[in-house]
N, C-alpha and C positions, 0 to 999 in steps of 0.2 A: 466592289473590291472593297476588303476590308481583312484586317488583322485578326484573329484566334488568340494569338498569345504573344504579348511584348515584354520588352525585361521588366526588372520593379521600377517604377517609378523613370524609365528610359536612365540609367545609372549602369551599373555594373550584372548582381544579379542575375543569372540567366537564367530563364525560360525551354520550356523543355522542345522547340524548335529544335531538329536535327539541322543537316545536309543535305539539299534533292541528291545529292549525288554521292551520300557515303551516309547514312545512319550513326553508325558511328560518329561521326565529325563534327564541330561544333560551324553554323556559317555562317558565324564570324557578328562581331556588336558593332556596333554604331556607336559614338560619341559626339553630343556637339552638330551628328547629321555630317560627323566622317564618315562618309560611306565608301570609301576606297577599300577596305575590310571582307565588309558582306559582299561585295560586287563580286572581288577578285573570287572570295570565295568558293562562292557558287555558279560562276561563269554565266557572268549578267553584265552588262555596262552600270558604271553608276557616274551619276551626275551633282557638283554639288554649288551651287550659282552662288556667287559673288554676295556679298554678306548686306541686307536690303533688298533683295531682287523680288521673290517672296514671303507673300504671309504668314506670320506665323500663330495669326491670332483662332483660336479655336486647338490647341497645343497647347501639350502638357507642358507648363513651363518651369527650367529649370535654372535657365542663366540669360539674360536679357545680349552680353556679350559674345556665349558663345554658345550660342543657339541657333541651330540652320535648314533649313529645309533640303533636304537632298531628293536623287530620284533614281529609281531604279527601272532599267526596261532592256528588253532585247537588242537590242541596236540603238545606233547613235541616233538615227530618224526616227527613234521609239520617244528615245531623250526627248529631242526635239518640238513633237509634236504632244507632249505629253509637260514641258517647262514653261515653253510660250505660252501655254493660255494662261498660266499659274503669274503670270510674272506681268503684276500690277496694282497699279497703285491700291495700295488700303489703308488707312486712316487710323484703323483697327490695331495695327503694329508704328509705335513709334518712333521706328527706324528704318522706314521706306521713304526716299524719296521719289519726284514728280520725274520722270525720267522716260527716255523712248525706251520702248519695247526692245533689245538685241532680235535679230534677225534670223535666227537660227536655223530655222531651218534651212531658210535661202545662202546662207550662209556655207551651210553646209554643203549644200548642191554646189561650187564655186569649188576651183582649185586654189590651196594655200598662193598667195601673190608673192609667199617667199617661202624658203627653206624655212619650217621649222626649226627653230634652237630650243637647247634642255638642257636647265640647271641640274647639277647630280649637288642633292645638299646630305653631307654626315652630318648629322644631329646629336643631339648630348644624348641622345641612348640608340646608337648604331649601334653603339659595344656589345647591346643587346640582343642582338640582330646573329640567330645562327650562323658558324659558317656556311654552309649554303645556299642561303638567299643575299649572304659577302658578297661572294662568291658568283654567283645571279647577275650581283650587277654589274661588276666588272665585266665579264663577259657582254654583256648589253654595252656597257657603256665603251669597249673596245668595237663592238660592231659600228655604233653609230658616232666613231672615231670625232673629226673636229667639231659634228653637228652639236656635243655636250661641250658644254662650261661646268668644272666643278668649281662650287665654290667655297669659302672654308670660315664658317660666320666666326664675328667677336666674339670675344672670351666673355659680353654677357652676357652672349646665350646660352652658358652653363645651367644657368639659373630657372631657364622660361619651363621645364618643368614643373616645379617647385614653387611657383609665381603661379602658374595656370592651374596649379592643386589645389592654392588658396585664393582665385577666384573665384572656383568652381565650387568650391566646399562651401564656402562664404554665403553664396550668393544661393544652394541647393537649403541650406541650412534653415533660409526665409523662406523658398518656396515653399518647402518641404513646413513648416513650422505645424499646420493643422491635423500632416497625417504622425507629425514625428510626437505631440503632445495627446491624441487622439491615440494612437493606437499601435508605441513603437513596440511595444514589446513582439508585434507581426512582423515588423519588418528581417531583412537581413540584418548581421553582425555588422558584413560591409558598410551598409547604406550606414548607418547607427552610428557607426565611427564620426566616418565625413562627418554627417550634421557638424554633432558634437566639436569635433575638433572647428568645425566653421562659427560652430555659435560661440568657441573660446576669440574669433578674431577682429580685429577691434576696423576694419577696415568697410567701408556701411556698402550697403548691396546695392547690384547693378541689375538683381531682378526686376522683370516690371507683371503686373499680377491679368488674366486672363479670366473670362466664366466663355463657354462653359469649356469645365477639365476633361481632359481623355488624352491617352497614352498618344504618344505618337510611335 
């Protein structure tokens, strides 16, 4: 198994891949291992483990604090089957710690000991969602009734998108120093602008270098 097309340096510029259900539509992109969008767009299951559970060694490094390994599969059972063997300690990833491997398959085969409870959080980007999306969430919450708690974020979260962009652009400016210095004319306009903004930040980068380098 492998990929024949990847997004430019795992950032934003899309490749030629199309949605498997409709070639006129996008398959959805991933950012820092956030696989919810491509999984939902393509009609498969997506799983983003907690930070530090799957080694990122050998994956193209963008930001140490943001990079994640995510998994796609056709079923929850397959997700567990793929994920469990990958959740092992790897000293080559500095953010992995010794811990017991989650028993995903065993847990999946059991009935939940308690009814699941969900939180509905309107993020600072909620206003950017189309009306159909907002109405869909409202209908879902109505159907779930008291199993959903609506959480209102404190005012400080209003700045999280800006903080995330600053952190990501600072790190990728360091991670892609070689590419920018040797071939900036071959990079997309959007990536060049992100690197330039990242270079202007004075905060120390959190990125860690790895080799060999391969796109994820």
